C-alpha positions as CSV (number, residue, x, y, z in Angstrom):
1,M,34.3,11.8,26.5
2,E,35.9,8.8,28.1
3,T,32.3,7.3,28.5
4,L,31.2,7.8,24.8
5,I,32.7,4.4,23.6
6,P,31.5,2.5,26.2
7,T,28.1,4.0,25.7
8,I,28.0,3.2,22.1
9,N,29.1,-0.6,23.0
10,R,26.1,-0.6,25.1
11,L,23.7,0.5,22.7
12,Q,25.2,-1.8,20.1
13,E,24.7,-4.7,22.5
14,V,20.9,-3.7,23.2
15,F,19.9,-3.5,19.3
16,L,22.0,-6.4,18.3
17,T,20.0,-8.7,21.1
18,V,16.8,-7.9,18.9
19,G,18.4,-8.3,15.7
20,A,17.4,-4.8,14.9
21,E,19.1,-2.3,12.4
22,I,16.8,0.4,12.5
23,V,19.4,2.7,14.4
24,Q,22.6,3.5,12.8
25,L,25.0,3.5,15.6
26,P,28.6,5.1,15.3
27,Q,31.1,2.3,14.4
28,I,34.4,1.9,12.6
29,V,34.1,-0.2,9.6
30,V,37.3,-2.0,8.3
31,V,37.2,-2.6,4.6
32,G,39.9,-3.9,2.0
33,S,40.3,-6.4,-0.6
34,Q,41.5,-10.0,-0.1
35,S,44.8,-10.3,1.9
36,S,45.3,-6.6,2.4
37,G,45.8,-7.1,5.9
38,K,42.5,-6.2,7.7
39,S,42.7,-9.1,10.2
40,S,46.3,-8.1,11.3
41,V,45.3,-4.4,11.7
42,L,42.2,-5.6,13.7
43,E,44.2,-7.6,16.0
44,S,46.9,-4.8,16.4
45,L,44.1,-2.8,17.6
46,V,42.8,-5.2,20.0
47,G,46.2,-6.1,21.2
48,R,45.4,-10.2,21.1
49,D,45.6,-12.8,18.4
50,F,42.1,-14.1,17.9
51,L,41.1,-14.0,14.2
52,P,41.0,-16.8,11.9
53,R,44.3,-16.7,9.7
54,G,45.5,-18.6,6.6
55,S,46.0,-18.6,2.9
56,G,43.2,-17.4,0.8
57,I,39.6,-16.2,1.7
58,V,39.4,-16.8,5.6
59,T,37.3,-14.0,6.9
60,R,34.1,-14.9,5.1
61,R,31.4,-12.9,6.9
62,P,31.1,-9.8,8.4
63,L,32.6,-9.6,12.1
64,V,31.1,-6.9,14.8
65,L,33.8,-6.3,17.5
66,Q,33.2,-4.4,20.8
67,L,36.3,-3.7,22.8
68,V,35.5,-2.9,26.6
69,N,37.7,-1.5,28.9
70,V,37.4,-3.0,32.6
71,A,38.0,-1.7,35.8
72,P,41.6,-1.4,37.3
73,P,43.9,-4.5,37.8
74,Q,42.6,-5.3,41.2
75,E,38.9,-5.0,40.2
76,R,39.6,-6.8,36.6
77,L,38.7,-10.3,37.8
78,K,35.7,-11.8,35.9
79,T,33.5,-14.3,37.7
80,E,30.6,-15.9,35.9
81,N,29.7,-19.4,35.2
82,G,32.8,-20.6,37.2
83,V,35.1,-18.8,35.0
84,K,37.7,-16.5,36.5
85,A,39.9,-14.3,33.9
86,E,41.1,-10.8,33.6
87,E,40.4,-11.0,29.6
88,W,37.5,-12.6,28.2
89,G,35.0,-12.7,25.3
90,T,31.6,-13.4,24.9
91,F,29.2,-14.1,21.8
92,L,25.7,-12.9,21.3
93,H,24.7,-16.3,19.8
94,C,25.8,-17.9,22.9
95,K,25.5,-15.2,25.5
96,N,25.8,-17.3,28.7
97,Q,29.2,-18.9,27.6
98,I,32.7,-17.1,28.7
99,F,35.7,-17.5,26.7
100,A,38.7,-16.9,28.6
101,D,41.0,-18.5,26.1
102,F,41.5,-16.3,22.8
103,Q,42.3,-19.4,20.9
104,E,38.8,-20.8,21.8
105,I,37.5,-17.3,20.6
106,R,39.2,-18.1,17.2
107,Q,37.7,-21.4,17.0
108,E,34.2,-20.2,17.7
109,I,34.5,-17.7,15.1
110,E,35.6,-20.3,12.6
111,A,32.7,-22.5,13.5
112,E,30.2,-19.6,13.1
113,T,31.4,-18.5,9.8
114,E,31.1,-22.3,8.6
115,R,27.6,-22.3,10.2
116,S,26.4,-19.1,8.2
117,S,28.6,-19.2,5.2
118,G,29.6,-22.7,4.5
119,D,32.9,-24.2,4.3
120,N,34.0,-22.8,0.7
121,K,36.9,-20.5,0.8
122,V,36.7,-19.3,-2.6
123,P,33.9,-18.0,-5.0
124,V,33.5,-21.3,-6.9
125,G,31.6,-24.6,-6.6
126,D,28.3,-23.8,-5.1
127,Q,28.8,-20.3,-4.7
128,P,26.4,-18.0,-6.8
129,E,27.4,-16.3,-9.9
130,D,26.8,-12.9,-8.7
131,I,29.1,-13.5,-5.5
132,E,31.0,-10.5,-6.0
133,A,28.0,-8.1,-6.4
134,Q,26.5,-9.9,-3.3
135,V,29.8,-9.1,-1.4
136,Q,29.9,-5.4,-2.7
137,E,26.3,-4.8,-1.6
138,M,26.9,-6.3,1.7
139,I,30.0,-3.9,2.4
140,L,28.1,-0.9,1.1
141,S,25.3,-1.9,3.6
142,F,27.9,-1.1,6.5
143,I,30.0,1.8,5.2
144,S,26.8,3.7,3.7
145,N,25.8,4.3,7.6
146,P,26.4,8.1,7.7
147,N,27.4,7.5,11.5
148,S,30.3,5.1,10.5
149,L,33.8,5.7,10.3
150,I,35.6,3.9,7.3
151,L,39.0,2.4,7.6
152,A,40.2,1.5,4.4
153,V,43.2,-0.8,4.2
154,S,45.1,-0.9,1.2
155,P,48.6,-2.8,1.1
156,A,51.7,-0.6,0.2
157,N,52.9,-3.1,-2.5
158,S,49.6,-2.4,-4.8
159,D,48.6,0.5,-7.0
160,L,46.8,2.9,-4.7
161,A,44.7,4.4,-7.7
162,T,43.1,0.9,-7.9
163,S,42.4,0.3,-4.4
164,D,38.9,-1.3,-3.9
165,A,38.8,-0.1,-0.4
166,L,39.1,3.7,-1.6
167,K,36.7,3.2,-4.5
168,L,33.9,1.7,-2.2
169,A,34.9,4.4,0.4
170,R,34.3,7.4,-2.2
171,E,31.0,6.1,-3.2
172,V,29.4,6.6,0.1
173,D,31.7,9.3,1.5
174,P,32.7,11.4,-1.5
175,D,33.9,14.3,0.7
176,G,36.2,12.2,2.8
177,R,34.7,13.0,6.1
178,R,34.4,9.5,7.4
179,T,37.3,7.8,5.7
180,L,40.8,7.1,7.2
181,L,43.5,5.2,5.0
182,V,45.9,2.6,6.4
183,I,48.8,1.7,4.2
184,S,49.6,-2.1,5.3
185,K,52.7,-4.4,4.6
186,L,55.1,-1.4,4.4
187,D,58.0,-3.9,4.8
188,L,56.9,-5.9,1.7
189,M,57.6,-3.2,-1.0
190,D,60.2,-3.7,-3.5
191,A,63.8,-3.0,-2.6
192,G,64.6,0.6,-3.3
193,T,61.1,1.9,-3.2
194,D,59.0,3.3,-0.3
195,A,55.5,4.8,0.3
196,L,56.8,8.2,1.8
197,E,54.8,10.3,-1.0
198,V,51.6,8.1,-0.5
199,L,51.7,8.5,3.4
200,L,52.1,12.2,3.0
201,G,49.1,12.3,1.1
202,R,50.8,13.4,-2.3
203,V,49.5,10.8,-4.5
204,I,46.1,10.5,-3.0
205,P,44.9,13.0,-0.3
206,V,42.7,11.8,2.3
207,R,40.7,14.0,4.6
208,L,41.3,12.2,7.9
209,G,45.1,11.2,7.1
210,I,46.8,8.2,5.8
211,I,48.7,6.0,8.6
212,G,51.2,3.3,7.3
213,V,51.7,-0.1,9.5
214,V,53.6,-3.2,9.5
215,N,51.7,-6.4,9.4
216,R,52.8,-9.7,11.0
217,S,54.0,-11.9,8.3
218,Q,52.5,-15.6,8.3
219,H,56.0,-16.9,9.4
220,D,55.4,-14.6,12.7
221,I,51.9,-16.1,13.0
222,N,53.2,-19.7,12.4
223,T,55.9,-19.1,15.1
224,Q,53.5,-17.6,17.5
225,K,55.3,-14.3,17.5
226,S,53.9,-12.2,20.2
227,L,52.0,-8.9,19.2
228,E,54.2,-6.9,21.8
229,D,57.3,-8.2,19.9
230,S,55.5,-7.4,16.7
231,M,54.8,-3.9,17.5
232,R,58.7,-3.3,18.8
233,D,59.7,-4.6,15.4
234,E,57.2,-2.5,13.6
235,Q,58.8,0.5,15.7
236,A,62.1,-0.3,14.8
237,F,61.2,-0.7,10.9
238,L,59.5,2.8,10.9
239,Q,62.5,4.5,12.7
240,R,64.8,2.9,9.9
241,H,62.7,3.7,7.0
242,Y,60.4,6.4,7.7
243,P,62.2,8.7,10.6
244,S,60.4,11.5,9.8
245,L,56.9,9.9,10.2
246,V,57.8,7.4,13.1
247,S,55.5,9.5,15.3
248,R,52.5,9.4,12.9
249,A,52.6,5.8,12.2
250,G,52.3,2.4,13.4
251,S,49.7,0.6,14.9
252,R,49.9,2.3,18.4
253,Y,49.4,5.6,16.6
254,L,46.5,4.2,14.6
255,A,44.8,3.0,17.6
256,K,45.1,6.6,19.4
257,T,43.9,8.2,16.2
258,L,40.9,5.8,16.0
259,S,40.0,6.4,19.4
260,R,40.1,10.1,19.3
261,L,38.1,10.4,15.8
262,L,35.6,7.8,16.9
263,M,34.8,9.8,20.2
264,H,34.5,13.1,18.3
265,H,32.4,11.3,15.9
266,I,30.2,10.0,18.6
267,R,29.8,13.3,20.1
268,D,28.7,14.7,16.9
269,C,26.2,12.1,16.2
270,L,24.6,11.5,19.6
271,P,22.0,14.6,19.7
272,D,20.5,13.0,16.3
273,L,20.8,9.4,17.8
274,K,18.9,10.6,20.8
275,T,16.4,12.2,18.6
276,R,16.0,9.0,16.3
277,V,15.5,6.8,19.6
278,T,12.7,9.0,21.0
279,V,10.8,9.0,17.8
280,L,11.2,5.5,17.2
281,S,10.0,4.6,20.8
282,S,6.8,6.7,20.2
283,Q,6.3,4.9,16.8
284,Y,6.7,1.4,18.2
285,Q,4.6,2.2,21.2
286,A,2.0,3.1,18.9
287,R,2.2,0.1,16.9
288,L,2.1,-2.1,20.2
289,N,-1.0,-0.3,21.2
290,S,-2.6,-1.0,17.8
291,Y,-1.9,-4.7,18.5
292,G,-3.9,-4.5,21.8
293,Q,-3.6,-7.0,24.7
294,P,-4.3,-10.7,24.7
295,V,-8.0,-11.2,25.2
296,E,-9.3,-11.5,28.8
297,D,-12.9,-10.8,28.6
298,H,-14.5,-12.6,25.3
299,S,-17.9,-11.0,25.6
300,A,-16.7,-7.4,26.0
301,T,-14.3,-7.6,23.4
302,L,-16.7,-9.0,20.9
303,L,-18.9,-6.1,21.6
304,Q,-16.6,-3.7,21.3
305,I,-15.3,-4.8,18.0
306,V,-18.6,-5.2,16.8
307,T,-19.7,-1.6,17.9
308,K,-17.0,0.0,16.4
309,F,-17.3,-1.8,13.1
310,A,-20.9,-0.9,12.9
311,S,-20.0,2.8,13.9
312,D,-17.4,3.0,11.4
313,Y,-19.6,1.6,8.6
314,C,-22.4,4.0,9.3
315,N,-19.9,7.1,9.8
316,T,-18.3,6.1,6.1
317,I,-22.0,6.4,4.6
318,E,-22.5,9.8,6.5
319,G,-19.2,11.1,5.6
320,T,-17.8,11.5,9.2
321,A,-15.3,8.6,9.3
322,R,-12.0,9.4,10.8
323,H,-10.1,7.8,7.3
324,I,-11.5,9.7,4.6
325,Q,-10.0,8.7,1.1
326,T,-8.7,11.6,-1.2
327,S,-8.0,9.2,-4.3
328,E,-11.5,8.1,-4.9
329,L,-15.1,8.8,-3.9
330,C,-16.3,6.3,-1.1
331,G,-19.4,5.5,0.9
332,G,-22.2,7.9,1.2
333,A,-20.3,10.4,-1.1
334,R,-20.2,7.5,-4.0
335,I,-23.7,6.7,-3.3
336,C,-24.6,10.5,-3.8
337,Y,-22.8,10.4,-7.1
338,I,-24.8,7.6,-8.2
339,F,-28.0,9.0,-7.6
340,H,-27.4,12.4,-9.3
341,E,-24.7,11.8,-11.5
342,T,-24.8,8.2,-13.0
343,F,-28.4,7.7,-12.5
344,G,-29.6,11.3,-13.1
345,R,-27.4,11.8,-16.2
346,T,-28.7,8.2,-17.6
347,L,-32.4,9.5,-17.2
348,Q,-31.6,12.6,-18.7
349,S,-30.0,11.0,-21.9
350,I,-33.2,9.0,-22.7
351,D,-35.0,10.5,-25.5
352,P,-38.9,10.6,-24.8
353,L,-39.5,9.8,-28.4
354,G,-36.4,7.3,-28.8
355,G,-37.4,4.1,-30.8
356,L,-40.8,5.6,-32.0
357,T,-41.3,6.4,-35.8
358,D,-44.1,8.1,-37.5
359,L,-45.2,4.7,-38.9
360,D,-45.2,3.3,-35.2
361,I,-47.5,6.2,-34.4
362,L,-50.0,5.7,-37.4
363,T,-50.1,2.0,-36.8
364,A,-51.1,2.5,-33.0
365,I,-53.9,5.0,-34.0
366,R,-55.3,2.6,-36.7
367,N,-55.1,-0.2,-34.2
368,A,-57.1,2.0,-31.5
369,T,-59.8,2.9,-33.8
370,G,-60.4,-0.6,-34.9
371,P,-62.6,-1.1,-38.2
372,R,-63.9,2.4,-37.9
373,P,-61.9,5.2,-39.7
374,A,-60.7,7.8,-37.1
375,L,-62.2,11.1,-37.2
376,F,-59.8,12.2,-34.6
377,V,-56.7,11.1,-32.7
378,P,-57.9,8.4,-30.2
379,E,-56.5,8.7,-26.6
380,V,-55.9,4.9,-26.5
381,S,-53.3,5.1,-28.9
382,F,-51.4,7.8,-27.0
383,E,-51.5,5.4,-23.9
384,L,-50.2,2.6,-25.6
385,L,-47.2,4.7,-26.9
386,V,-46.5,6.5,-23.7
387,K,-46.4,3.3,-21.8
388,R,-44.0,2.0,-24.3
389,Q,-41.8,4.7,-23.4
390,I,-42.3,4.5,-19.7
391,K,-41.2,1.4,-19.5
392,R,-37.5,2.2,-20.7
393,L,-37.3,4.0,-17.5
394,E,-37.2,0.6,-15.4
395,E,-33.7,-0.7,-16.5
396,P,-31.6,2.4,-15.4
397,S,-33.6,2.6,-12.1
398,M,-32.7,-1.3,-11.4
399,R,-29.2,-0.5,-12.2
400,C,-29.2,2.2,-9.6
401,V,-30.2,-0.2,-7.1
402,E,-27.3,-2.3,-8.1
403,L,-24.8,0.1,-8.1
404,V,-25.7,1.4,-4.6
405,H,-25.7,-2.5,-3.4
406,E,-22.1,-2.8,-4.9
407,E,-21.0,0.2,-2.9
408,L,-22.5,-0.9,0.4
409,Q,-20.5,-4.1,0.0
410,R,-17.2,-1.9,-1.0
411,I,-17.8,0.0,2.4
412,I,-17.2,-3.4,4.2
413,Q,-13.8,-3.8,3.0
414,H,-13.1,-0.2,3.6
415,C,-14.4,-0.5,7.2
416,S,-12.1,-3.7,7.5
417,S,-8.9,-1.9,6.2
418,F,-9.1,1.4,8.1
419,S,-11.2,0.1,11.3
420,T,-9.4,-0.9,14.5
421,Q,-6.7,-3.2,14.5
422,E,-8.5,-5.3,17.0
423,L,-10.5,-6.7,13.8
424,L,-7.7,-7.6,12.0
425,R,-6.4,-9.4,15.0
426,F,-9.0,-12.1,14.6
427,P,-9.4,-13.2,11.0
428,K,-12.4,-15.4,11.8
429,L,-14.6,-12.8,13.5
430,H,-13.3,-10.5,10.3
431,D,-14.7,-13.1,8.0
432,S,-17.9,-13.7,10.2
433,I,-18.8,-9.8,10.1
434,V,-18.3,-9.5,6.4
435,E,-20.4,-12.7,5.9
436,V,-23.2,-11.3,8.3
437,V,-23.3,-7.8,6.6
438,T,-23.2,-9.2,3.2
439,G,-26.1,-11.4,4.0
440,L,-27.9,-8.4,5.5
441,L,-27.4,-6.7,2.2
442,R,-28.4,-9.8,0.0
443,K,-31.5,-10.0,1.9
444,R,-32.4,-6.5,1.2
445,L,-31.5,-6.3,-2.4
446,P,-34.7,-8.2,-3.9
447,I,-36.9,-6.2,-1.4
448,T,-35.4,-2.9,-2.8
449,N,-35.8,-4.1,-6.4
450,E,-39.2,-4.9,-6.1
451,M,-40.1,-1.5,-4.8
452,V,-38.3,0.1,-7.5
453,H,-40.1,-2.1,-10.1
454,N,-43.3,-1.0,-8.4
455,L,-42.5,2.6,-9.0
456,V,-42.4,2.1,-12.8
457,A,-45.5,-0.3,-12.6
458,I,-47.3,2.3,-10.8
459,E,-46.7,5.0,-13.4
460,L,-47.7,2.3,-15.9
461,A,-50.8,1.4,-14.3
462,Y,-52.7,4.8,-14.7
463,I,-51.8,7.3,-17.2
464,N,-53.1,10.6,-15.3
465,T,-54.1,12.9,-18.3
466,K,-55.5,15.4,-15.7
467,H,-51.8,15.8,-14.2
468,P,-51.4,19.5,-13.1
469,D,-48.1,19.5,-15.2
470,F,-49.7,17.9,-18.3
471,T,-50.3,21.3,-19.8
472,D,-50.3,19.9,-23.5
473,A,-53.5,17.9,-23.0
474,A,-55.8,21.1,-22.9
475,Q,-54.0,22.4,-26.1
476,V,-54.7,19.1,-27.6
477,S,-58.3,18.8,-26.7
478,A,-58.8,22.1,-28.5
479,S,-57.2,20.9,-31.4
480,V,-59.3,17.7,-31.3
481,N,-62.4,19.8,-31.3
482,S,-61.5,21.6,-34.2
483,Q,-60.9,18.6,-36.1
484,Q,-64.2,17.4,-35.3
485,A,-65.8,20.5,-36.5
486,E,-63.7,20.1,-39.7
487,A,-64.7,16.6,-39.9
488,L,-68.7,17.4,-39.9
489,D,-68.1,20.1,-42.7
490,G,-66.2,17.5,-44.7
491,G,-69.3,15.1,-44.1
492,K,-71.7,17.5,-45.8
493,R,-69.5,18.1,-48.4
494,W,-68.9,14.4,-49.0
495,K,-72.9,13.7,-49.0
496,N,-73.1,16.5,-51.8
497,E,-70.6,14.8,-53.9
498,K,-72.0,11.6,-53.6
499,V,-75.4,12.6,-54.8
500,A,-73.7,14.1,-58.0
501,E,-71.8,10.9,-58.4
502,E,-75.2,8.9,-58.4
503,K,-76.5,11.3,-61.1
504,A,-73.7,11.0,-63.5
505,P,-73.3,8.4,-66.0
506,A,-71.3,5.3,-65.0
507,T,-67.7,5.5,-66.1
508,G,-64.3,4.6,-64.8
509,F,-64.0,1.6,-62.5
510,G,-66.8,-0.8,-62.5
511,S,-67.8,-3.9,-60.7
512,P,-65.6,-7.0,-61.7
513,S,-67.2,-9.3,-64.0
514,K,-68.2,-12.7,-63.0
515,G,-65.6,-15.3,-62.5
516,Q,-63.1,-12.9,-61.8
517,A,-61.6,-12.6,-58.4
518,I,-59.4,-9.8,-56.9
519,N,-57.3,-10.5,-53.5
520,L,-57.0,-7.2,-51.9
521,L,-54.3,-8.5,-49.4
522,D,-51.9,-9.0,-52.2
523,T,-50.6,-5.3,-51.9
524,A,-47.9,-5.0,-49.3
525,V,-48.0,-2.4,-46.6
526,P,-45.3,0.3,-47.5
527,V,-42.6,0.5,-44.9
528,S,-42.2,4.2,-45.4
529,R,-44.5,6.9,-47.2
530,K,-44.9,10.4,-47.4
531,L,-47.8,11.4,-44.9
532,S,-50.7,13.3,-45.7
533,A,-51.3,16.7,-43.8
534,R,-53.9,15.1,-41.6
535,E,-51.3,12.2,-40.7
536,Q,-48.5,14.6,-40.1
537,R,-50.8,16.6,-37.8
538,D,-51.9,13.5,-35.9
539,C,-48.4,12.4,-35.4
540,E,-47.2,15.6,-34.1
541,V,-50.1,15.6,-31.5
542,I,-49.1,12.2,-30.2
543,Q,-45.5,13.1,-30.1
544,R,-46.2,16.1,-28.2
545,L,-48.5,14.5,-25.8
546,I,-46.0,11.9,-25.3
547,K,-43.0,13.9,-24.7
548,C,-44.8,16.1,-22.2
549,Y,-46.2,12.9,-20.0
550,F,-42.6,11.2,-20.4
551,L,-41.0,14.2,-18.8
552,I,-43.4,14.2,-16.0
553,V,-42.8,10.6,-15.3
554,R,-39.0,10.7,-15.5
555,K,-38.8,13.5,-13.2
556,S,-40.8,11.6,-10.8
557,I,-38.8,8.3,-11.1
558,Q,-35.6,10.4,-10.9
559,D,-36.7,11.5,-7.5
560,S,-38.3,8.8,-6.2
561,V,-36.0,5.8,-7.0
562,P,-33.0,7.5,-4.7
563,K,-35.6,7.9,-2.0
564,T,-36.7,4.3,-2.3
565,V,-33.3,3.0,-2.3
566,M,-32.2,5.0,0.9
567,H,-35.3,3.9,2.7
568,F,-35.5,0.2,1.8
569,L,-31.7,-0.5,1.5
570,V,-29.1,2.2,3.1
571,N,-31.2,3.6,5.9
572,Y,-32.2,-0.1,6.8
573,V,-28.8,-1.2,6.9
574,K,-27.6,1.5,8.9
575,E,-30.4,1.1,11.4
576,H,-30.2,-2.7,11.8
577,L,-26.4,-3.4,11.3
578,Q,-25.4,-3.5,14.9
579,S,-28.4,-5.3,16.1
580,E,-27.9,-7.9,13.2
581,L,-24.0,-8.5,14.0
582,V,-24.7,-9.0,17.8
583,G,-27.7,-11.1,17.0
584,Q,-25.7,-13.4,14.6
585,L,-22.4,-13.3,16.5
586,Y,-22.6,-12.9,20.2
587,K,-23.4,-16.4,21.0
588,Q,-21.3,-18.2,23.9
589,P,-20.3,-21.1,21.7
590,L,-18.7,-18.8,19.0
591,L,-17.0,-16.4,21.5
592,Q,-13.8,-18.7,21.8
593,E,-13.8,-19.5,18.3
594,L,-14.1,-16.4,16.8
595,L,-11.4,-14.3,19.3
596,I,-8.7,-16.6,18.2
597,E,-5.8,-14.2,17.2
598,S,-3.7,-14.8,14.1
599,Q,-0.3,-16.2,14.5
600,D,1.1,-13.2,12.7
601,T,-0.5,-10.9,15.1
602,A,0.9,-12.7,18.2
603,Q,4.4,-13.0,16.7
604,Q,4.5,-9.1,15.7
605,R,3.0,-8.0,19.2
606,T,6.1,-10.1,20.8
607,E,8.7,-8.4,18.3
608,V,7.3,-5.0,18.7
609,A,7.3,-5.4,22.5
610,Q,10.8,-6.3,22.3
611,M,11.9,-3.6,20.0
612,L,10.2,-1.0,22.2
613,E,12.0,-2.4,25.4
614,A,15.2,-2.3,23.5
615,L,14.7,1.5,22.5
616,K,13.5,2.0,26.0
617,K,17.0,0.7,27.4
618,A,18.9,2.6,24.5
619,N,17.1,5.9,25.8
620,N,18.0,5.2,29.3
621,I,21.6,4.6,28.4
622,I,22.0,8.0,26.4
623,S,20.2,10.0,29.1
624,E,22.9,8.7,31.4
625,I,25.2,10.8,29.4
626,R,26.0,14.1,31.2
627,E,25.4,17.1,28.9
628,T,29.1,18.2,29.4
629,H,30.2,15.2,27.5
630,L,28.3,16.5,24.4
631,W,30.7,19.6,24.1
C-alpha cells in the first residue's frame, strides 16, 4: 500500500511533462473561499512554510503539489547540479533547477503566478467581467474528476450552510463519497461559542468526516513562528476546548486521514486507470501509424500514394471500398441511381404527344401535300412530327452525362477524405492529384457529350417504319388503303354531281362583275375549330404512329445513354486513372516539391509520439505494482 502514492506521483509527473489531461489521476483537491485557510492547511500537511502569504487574494492560480517520501536519513542527501540538501523542491517549468531553500520556492511560485495570472490581486482593473464564472469553471474542472478526493475548507467563524466549498463539492459529488470537510480557524470563533455540533456532523453530515484545525495567524507568519510550534499550540487549544475530539482533530490527524483515504482511493481507481492507459496506448499507436514515417524514398512513396488513391477511386465506383457511407449514396451506387431513377424516370415522364395539338398535326399534313389536296395521310408529315418529339429526348440525355460527371468529381473528395493519411500529409500532392483527375474528367466530358448527342442524331437521321416493334404501321397501311378506296368511290360520285350541276340553270354564286376585286387572304386562319370526321381520323392516325414510334426510340435511348456514359466516361477514367496520375506526377523535378509535409502533420506526429511515450511509461509504472497491492 505504501507504494501507491509514490506511483501516482510518478504518473502525475509523466503526464504533466506532456501537458496532458487525458488520464484523470487520483489526487486531493483543496477548495475553499478566499481567506478560508487553504494555504495554511496545505503547509501543515507538507510540514514546511513555502506558499505565498498576505492579505487579499494571494493564491490566484491552481497549484499542483507532489509530496515525495525520500530514503532514510543516511541516504537522504540529494546531489544534483552541485546542490546538496536533505529536502528540496523542483518545478516542471524549470526541471533542471533544484530549490533547497523553501523561501526560494515561495518566490518562484509568486513569479510563476505573476507570469500566468498578472499582478492584479482583486477582480477589478483589467480582469474580465465574468471572472467569478471563470474561477468556478476552473475549480469544477479539477473536482469533477471522479478519481479525485475533495478537501473542502470552510472557516469556523462562517455559516456552514452557505459554504462555497461544500456547495461546489455537492455539485460533482452529491453522494459525498469523495468529500472531506475541514473546519479551519477554530480559534477565531466568538467568545462563548464553539464548533462542536459542526465537528460532530450534527449540522451538516459529511460522509468521509469533518476535521477541525487551527491555522497559523498572520502574526505567527510575520514573526516566523515554526510549524512545529504551531502544531503544539494547536494540540493545546484542542485539549482545552475540544477534549472529546482531540484525537480526531488537528493537522496531524488530518494528514493521517488524508493519507489513508488517498491510498484506499488509489487502490480502488487503479484497475480502471490501468485499463484506461492501455486503451489510450492502442489509440495513440494507431494515430502515430496513420501519420507515417518521414519520407526517405520519394519515388516509392509517390507511387504508393498514387496507387492507393487510384485503387480507392475505382473501388468506390465498384462498391468495394473499405469506407462505405451510410448517410447518402455515393460512387457507383449514385451513378446507378442517376441511370435508372433520375434519368429513367425523367424519360418516362415525357409525354409522346406533349406539345402537339390537332391543329399542328393538320398543318403538318397540309404542308406535306403541297398544292394538292391530300387523299390520304402523307408519310412525310409523320416523320416531321415524330422527329420533333424525339428531339425532346436530347436534353435529359445530356443532363444524365452532367450528373455522372459531377458524381465522378465528388468521388475525388470522398477518396481524399477516407483514403490513406499519407495523402493528407502532403497538401501539394493532394492538390496535384485532384487537378489531374479533374483534368481527365474534363477531357472526357465533351467526348461523352458528343457521343450521347450522336445517339439522338442517329435516331433523327432515319425513321425506320419497318422496325419490328412498329406494329401500328401495318394497321395504318390497311387504314390508308381503305381511305384510297373510299376516295375513288367519292371521285365517281363527284363527277356525276358535276355533270348534273352543269345541266342545271346557273343560280347562286356567280362570277364577280368587272371592276370588283376579292382578296381571299383577308380571311384569318382559325386557331381552333371543330374537326371534320376525316380530319379527326387523320389526326388520330398520326398520333398513334407518333406514340408507337416515340416509345421505341425512348426505350432505345434509355438503354444506350447509360452504356455510352459508362464506356466513354466512367470505364475510361477507371482504366486510365493510374497511368494518367503516374504520367503527370512521377517526374523527378516534382518529387521533392510534392512530398513536402504540412507543418500540422509534423507537429501532430511529434505530439502523438510524446504522448505515446508517456503512456508507455505510465503503463510500466502501473505494472510495477504487485497484485497484492491492489487488495
